[in-house]
C-alpha positions as CSV (number, residue, x, y, z in Angstrom):
1,M,111.1,98.3,96.7
2,F,111.1,94.8,95.7
3,L,114.3,93.2,94.9
4,S,113.4,89.7,94.6
5,Y,110.4,87.1,95.3
6,T,110.6,83.5,95.7
7,V,107.7,80.9,96.0
8,S,107.6,77.2,96.2
9,N,104.6,74.7,96.6
10,Y,101.9,76.9,95.3
11,K,99.4,75.4,92.8
12,S,101.5,74.5,89.6
13,I,104.7,75.7,91.4
14,K,106.5,72.7,92.9
15,E,110.1,73.8,93.3
16,P,111.2,77.3,94.1
17,V,110.4,80.0,91.3
18,T,112.4,83.1,91.7
19,L,111.6,86.6,90.2
20,S,114.7,89.0,90.5
21,F,114.0,92.9,90.2
22,I,117.7,93.3,90.3
23,A,119.2,94.2,86.9
24,D,122.2,92.5,85.6
25,K,125.4,94.3,84.3
26,G,124.3,94.7,80.9
27,S,123.8,98.3,79.7
28,E,120.6,97.7,77.5
29,F,118.0,100.2,78.3
30,A,119.8,101.2,81.5
31,D,118.5,104.7,81.2
32,T,114.9,104.0,80.7
33,N,114.2,100.4,82.3
34,T,116.3,100.7,85.5
35,F,116.9,102.9,88.4
36,P,119.8,103.0,91.0
37,I,119.1,101.1,94.4
38,D,122.4,101.6,96.4
39,K,125.7,103.6,96.2
40,N,127.8,100.8,94.7
41,G,126.0,101.2,91.4
42,A,123.4,98.4,91.5
43,K,120.2,99.0,89.5
44,G,116.8,97.8,90.0
45,L,114.3,96.7,87.2
46,K,111.3,98.9,86.8
47,S,109.4,96.1,85.3
48,L,109.2,92.3,84.7
49,F,107.3,90.7,82.0
50,L,106.1,87.1,82.0
51,F,105.7,85.2,78.7
52,G,104.9,81.7,78.0
53,A,102.4,79.2,76.7
54,N,98.8,78.9,77.8
55,A,98.6,77.1,81.1
56,S,102.3,77.3,82.0
57,G,101.6,79.1,85.3
58,K,101.9,82.6,84.6
59,S,98.9,83.6,86.3
60,N,99.7,81.1,89.3
61,I,103.0,83.0,89.8
62,L,101.2,86.6,90.0
63,E,98.5,85.1,92.1
64,S,100.9,83.7,94.6
65,F,101.9,87.5,95.1
66,Y,98.3,87.9,96.1
67,A,98.1,85.0,98.4
68,F,101.5,86.2,100.2
69,N,99.9,89.7,100.4
70,V,96.6,88.5,102.0
71,A,98.3,86.1,104.4
72,L,100.5,88.9,105.5
73,R,97.9,91.5,105.8
74,Y,95.0,89.6,107.1
75,G,96.1,86.3,108.5
76,S,93.9,83.2,108.5
77,Y,90.2,83.2,107.5
78,L,87.2,81.5,109.1
79,G,85.7,79.4,106.3
80,P,85.2,75.8,104.9
81,T,88.0,73.7,104.3
82,N,88.1,70.0,104.1
83,G,84.5,69.8,104.7
84,D,84.6,71.6,107.9
85,T,84.5,75.2,108.8
86,Q,87.6,76.4,110.6
87,E,90.3,78.8,110.4
88,Y,92.5,78.3,107.5
89,W,95.2,80.2,105.6
90,N,94.5,81.0,101.9
91,V,97.3,79.0,100.2
92,T,97.0,75.8,97.7
93,P,99.8,73.6,97.6
94,Y,101.1,71.5,94.6
95,L,98.4,68.9,94.2
96,F,100.0,66.2,92.1
97,D,102.4,64.8,94.8
98,D,101.1,63.4,98.1
99,D,104.1,64.7,100.0
100,Y,103.9,68.4,98.8
101,R,100.2,68.4,99.7
102,R,101.3,68.2,103.4
103,K,104.3,70.5,102.9
104,P,104.1,74.1,103.6
105,T,104.0,76.9,100.8
106,I,107.1,79.1,101.2
107,F,107.4,82.7,100.4
108,D,110.9,84.6,100.3
109,V,110.6,88.3,99.7
110,E,113.6,90.8,99.5
111,V,113.1,94.4,99.7
112,S,115.1,97.5,99.7
113,I,114.2,100.4,102.1
114,A,116.6,103.4,102.3
115,E,120.0,102.1,102.7
116,F,118.8,98.8,104.2
117,K,117.9,95.5,102.6
118,Y,115.6,92.9,104.4
119,L,114.7,89.1,103.6
120,Y,111.2,88.1,104.9
121,H,110.4,84.4,105.0
122,L,107.0,82.9,105.5
123,E,105.9,79.3,105.4
124,L,102.3,78.3,105.6
125,T,100.0,75.4,105.3
126,Q,96.4,75.7,105.0
127,E,96.0,74.8,108.8
128,K,98.8,77.0,110.3
129,L,101.7,79.4,110.1
130,V,104.7,77.0,110.2
131,C,107.5,79.7,110.3
132,E,108.1,83.3,109.9
133,E,111.5,85.1,109.8
134,L,112.9,88.6,109.2
135,Y,116.4,89.4,108.4
136,R,118.3,92.3,107.9
137,Y,121.4,92.5,105.4
138,D,124.8,93.8,106.6
139,G,126.6,93.9,103.4
140,K,126.3,90.4,101.8
141,R,125.7,88.7,105.2
142,K,122.0,88.5,106.8
143,K,121.5,88.9,110.3
144,R,118.3,87.5,111.9
145,I,115.9,89.8,113.7
146,F,113.4,87.2,114.7
147,T,112.2,83.8,114.0
148,V,108.5,82.8,114.9
149,S,107.7,79.0,115.1
150,E,105.6,76.4,116.8
151,K,108.5,76.4,119.2
152,G,107.9,80.1,120.2
153,I,109.8,83.4,119.1
154,T,113.6,83.8,119.1
155,F,115.5,87.1,118.4
156,G,118.9,87.9,116.8
157,T,121.7,89.5,118.6
158,S,121.2,92.8,117.1
159,V,117.7,93.3,118.6
160,K,117.7,95.7,121.5
161,K,116.5,94.8,125.0
162,E,113.7,97.5,124.8
163,E,112.6,96.0,121.3
164,K,112.6,92.5,122.9
165,E,110.3,93.4,125.7
166,H,107.8,95.0,123.4
167,L,107.9,92.2,120.7
168,S,107.6,89.3,123.4
169,K,104.5,90.9,124.8
170,I,102.9,91.1,121.1
171,A,103.9,87.6,120.6
172,S,102.2,86.4,123.7
173,W,98.7,87.3,122.3
174,T,99.3,87.0,118.4
175,N,97.0,84.3,116.8
176,N,95.8,83.6,113.4
177,K,97.9,86.4,112.0
178,T,101.6,86.9,111.1
179,F,103.8,88.4,113.7
180,L,104.8,91.3,111.5
181,A,101.3,92.4,110.8
182,A,100.6,92.2,114.7
183,I,103.7,94.5,115.5
184,A,102.6,97.0,112.8
185,R,99.0,97.3,114.3
186,E,100.8,98.4,117.7
187,K,102.4,101.3,116.0
188,Q,105.0,101.8,118.8
189,K,107.8,104.3,118.1
190,V,110.4,101.7,119.1
191,L,109.1,99.3,116.6
192,T,109.2,101.8,113.7
193,E,111.7,99.6,111.7
194,Y,109.1,96.7,111.7
195,N,106.3,98.9,110.6
196,V,108.3,100.3,107.6
197,V,109.1,96.8,106.6
198,Y,105.6,95.6,107.0
199,Y,104.1,98.5,104.9
200,D,106.8,98.1,102.1
201,L,106.1,94.3,101.8
202,I,102.3,94.9,101.6
203,N,102.5,97.7,99.1
204,I,101.2,95.5,96.1
205,L,98.3,96.3,93.9
206,Y,96.9,93.2,92.2
207,I,94.5,92.9,89.3
208,K,93.5,89.6,87.8
209,Y,92.0,88.8,84.6
210,P,89.1,88.6,83.7
211,Q,87.9,89.4,87.4
212,Y,88.0,93.1,87.1
213,T,84.8,93.7,89.2
214,V,86.9,94.8,92.2
215,S,89.0,97.5,90.4
216,R,85.7,98.7,88.3
217,A,84.1,99.5,91.6
218,I,87.4,101.1,92.7
219,T,87.4,103.4,89.5
220,A,83.5,104.1,90.1
221,G,84.2,105.3,93.6
222,Y,87.5,107.2,92.5
223,I,85.8,109.3,90.0
224,G,83.4,110.6,92.6
225,N,86.2,113.3,93.2
226,V,86.0,115.9,90.4
227,S,89.7,116.1,89.9
228,N,89.9,112.3,89.8
229,K,87.2,112.1,87.3
230,K,89.1,114.5,84.9
231,K,92.1,112.3,85.2
232,V,90.1,109.2,84.3
233,I,88.3,110.7,81.4
234,S,91.7,112.1,80.1
235,M,93.2,108.6,80.1
236,L,90.3,107.2,78.3
237,R,90.6,110.0,75.6
238,N,94.3,109.4,75.5
239,A,93.4,106.0,74.2
240,D,91.4,107.5,71.4
241,S,88.2,106.2,72.8
242,C,86.0,109.3,71.8
243,I,84.4,109.2,75.3
244,N,83.3,112.6,76.2
245,D,82.1,111.9,79.9
246,V,81.6,109.2,82.3
247,I,78.4,109.2,84.3
248,V,78.4,107.1,87.6
249,T,75.4,106.9,89.9
250,E,74.6,104.7,92.9
251,D,72.8,101.5,92.2
252,K,72.3,99.1,95.1
253,T,71.0,96.3,92.7
254,S,74.4,96.2,91.0
255,K,77.1,94.0,92.0
256,I,79.5,97.0,92.4
257,G,77.0,99.3,93.8
258,Y,77.3,101.7,90.9
259,D,75.5,102.3,87.4
260,I,78.1,103.3,84.9
261,K,77.4,105.1,81.4
262,F,79.8,106.6,78.9
263,E,78.8,109.7,77.2
264,Y,79.6,110.4,73.6
265,L,79.0,113.6,71.3
266,I,77.3,112.5,68.2
267,K,76.7,115.6,65.8
268,G,76.6,117.8,68.9
269,K,74.2,115.7,70.7
270,K,74.9,113.9,73.8
271,E,74.4,109.9,73.6
272,Y,74.9,107.5,76.3
273,I,76.0,103.8,76.3
274,N,75.7,101.7,79.4
275,Y,78.9,100.0,80.7
276,N,77.7,96.5,79.6
277,M,77.2,97.7,76.1
278,E,80.5,99.4,75.8
279,S,83.5,97.7,74.0
280,D,85.7,95.3,76.0
281,G,88.8,97.6,75.5
282,N,87.1,100.8,76.7
283,R,85.8,98.8,79.7
284,K,89.1,97.4,80.6
285,L,90.9,100.7,80.5
286,F,88.1,102.1,82.9
287,D,88.6,99.1,85.1
288,L,92.3,99.8,85.3
289,A,92.2,103.4,85.5
290,A,92.0,104.2,89.2
291,I,94.4,101.6,90.2
292,L,97.0,102.8,87.6
293,L,96.5,106.5,88.6
294,V,96.8,105.8,92.3
295,A,99.8,103.6,91.7
296,L,101.5,106.4,89.7
297,E,100.5,109.2,92.0
298,S,101.0,107.8,95.5
299,G,104.2,108.8,97.3
300,L,104.8,105.0,97.8
301,D,107.0,102.7,95.8
302,T,104.2,100.3,94.7
303,L,104.4,97.1,93.0
304,L,101.6,97.0,90.3
305,I,100.7,93.4,89.3
306,I,98.4,92.9,86.2
307,D,97.3,89.6,84.9
308,E,97.2,89.6,81.0
309,L,97.7,93.4,80.5
310,D,97.6,92.8,76.8
311,N,94.0,91.2,76.6
312,N,91.5,93.3,74.8
313,L,93.8,96.2,74.3
314,H,95.4,97.4,71.0
315,P,99.3,97.0,70.9
316,C,99.7,100.7,70.6
317,I,97.9,101.2,73.8
318,I,99.8,98.7,75.6
319,D,103.1,100.3,74.3
320,D,102.1,103.7,75.6
321,L,100.8,102.4,78.9
322,V,104.1,100.7,79.7
323,D,106.2,103.4,78.4
324,N,104.5,105.9,80.8
325,Y,104.5,103.8,83.8
326,M,108.2,103.3,83.5
327,Q,108.9,106.9,83.0
328,A,107.1,107.6,86.2
329,K,109.3,109.2,88.9
330,G,110.3,107.1,92.1
331,H,110.7,103.4,92.2
332,R,107.3,102.2,91.2
333,Q,107.5,98.7,89.7
334,L,105.3,96.8,87.1
335,L,104.8,93.0,86.9
336,T,102.5,91.6,84.3
337,S,101.9,88.5,82.2
338,M,101.1,88.9,78.5
339,H,101.1,87.1,75.1
340,Y,101.8,90.3,73.1
341,T,105.5,89.9,71.8
342,G,105.9,93.3,70.1
343,L,107.1,94.8,73.4
344,M,110.0,92.4,73.6
345,N,112.5,94.5,71.5
346,S,111.8,97.7,73.9
347,L,112.9,95.3,77.0
348,R,116.0,94.2,78.5
349,R,116.7,90.6,78.4
350,D,116.6,90.3,82.4
351,Q,113.1,91.9,82.2
352,I,111.7,89.0,79.9
353,V,110.6,86.2,82.1
354,L,110.0,82.9,80.2
355,V,107.6,80.6,81.9
356,E,107.5,76.9,80.9
357,K,105.3,74.0,81.9
358,D,107.0,70.5,82.8
359,K,104.6,68.3,80.8
360,K,105.4,65.1,83.0
361,E,104.4,66.9,86.3
362,L,102.7,70.1,85.0
363,T,105.1,72.0,87.2
364,T,106.2,75.6,86.6
365,T,109.6,76.7,86.0
366,V,111.2,80.1,85.0
367,A,114.2,81.7,83.4
368,T,115.0,85.1,81.9
369,M,116.2,85.7,78.5
370,A,119.4,86.8,80.0
371,D,120.0,83.4,81.4
372,F,120.9,82.1,78.0
373,T,124.3,82.5,76.9
374,G,125.7,83.9,73.6
375,V,122.7,86.2,73.0
376,R,123.8,89.1,71.0
377,K,122.6,92.7,72.0
378,D,121.3,93.3,68.5
379,L,119.2,90.1,68.5
380,D,115.5,90.6,67.5
381,K,114.1,89.2,70.7
382,E,110.5,88.8,69.4
383,K,111.5,86.9,66.3
384,A,113.9,84.6,68.2
385,Y,111.3,84.0,70.9
386,L,108.4,83.2,68.3
387,K,110.8,80.5,66.5
388,G,111.2,78.8,70.0
389,I,115.0,79.6,70.5
390,F,114.3,80.3,74.1
391,G,111.4,77.9,74.8
392,A,108.1,79.0,76.7
393,T,106.2,78.5,73.5
394,P,103.5,76.1,72.6
395,F,104.1,73.2,70.4
396,T,101.0,73.3,68.3
397,S,99.8,70.7,65.8
398,F,96.1,71.6,64.9
399,D,94.5,69.5,62.4
400,F,90.8,70.4,61.4
401,N,90.9,68.0,58.7
402,V,90.2,64.9,60.9
403,K,87.4,62.6,59.6
404,G,84.6,62.1,62.3
405,G,81.2,60.6,62.3
406,K,80.2,57.4,60.5
């Protein structure tokens, strides 16, 4: 379960930006929008929603999760960078400052696993892994488990001798991948704790708008199972789509390897519409279906990240999707960006993340609505946000009466 995420020096993000999934002490929607995370009464947030003007950096924040996930899972890539073909890490530093181009992108991720809390720290440039660290919390104090850098590997005092021996052997041949991923691939019983941390950290499902090709292919393959197909069709029908069936056949000429048709009953007769002819809303629901269902049905505490969830979907569908996801059992979490503000009054103030763009440096900053003092519990959050009280809204000044030509 994710507790917090911090990233710095990534695209429009210059200084550290932190998203916290730990609920504040407010009682607002505590029963529906939070879940307990420890014996001391602390609660975690089931979801976070990013709101802000266009080009404020919402997508970059979400994309940085993907960059972190890819780096942790797969390590560096063999591909072109700076005109040459070489190994590189898939991170992009803040580009409008010469010093920051040379600095590493930094990720700090806190997760809660059973009764333990961990902090994973990762520093990367496109050329190399600069530093990797893992800590375990003992109360409020964090104790180092390991640090990997160009100087080698060092262990904390809590690491047992047997663990050190295994870890040192792995470190001796680890190259072009994170140390934690290398440990996980060994699957040794003595290193079980490291494996658990690794799989919790990579348990992210990421969907970027408008590049839904991958998730479309996943859904097309997912409904090859009869039971899964019924679930997808049920989800489409619940959105009042009138779709009777979905026909998927293999097609090697297609980008995704499948041909998709939607079946309708028109006066008792079956009629078919090709995927490309279908409405944008129905196509998006189909593309999202498998990943949503897998996230909800898996036994894992998944973090589902969707860029622009509201795009092409009716507000009633968005409300219902979010409501059902937050009602799901377990510690599943949702992180999404959107412009649909109608959801705000059913959210806690600490769930509403306000993303701003500094116009001088084009850097991204964030705050939550809970960071503002003097906000009444009965405040109409949507109305106040649209009035610009909390910022993170565009200052528009369109003028279509400008004279042009001769």
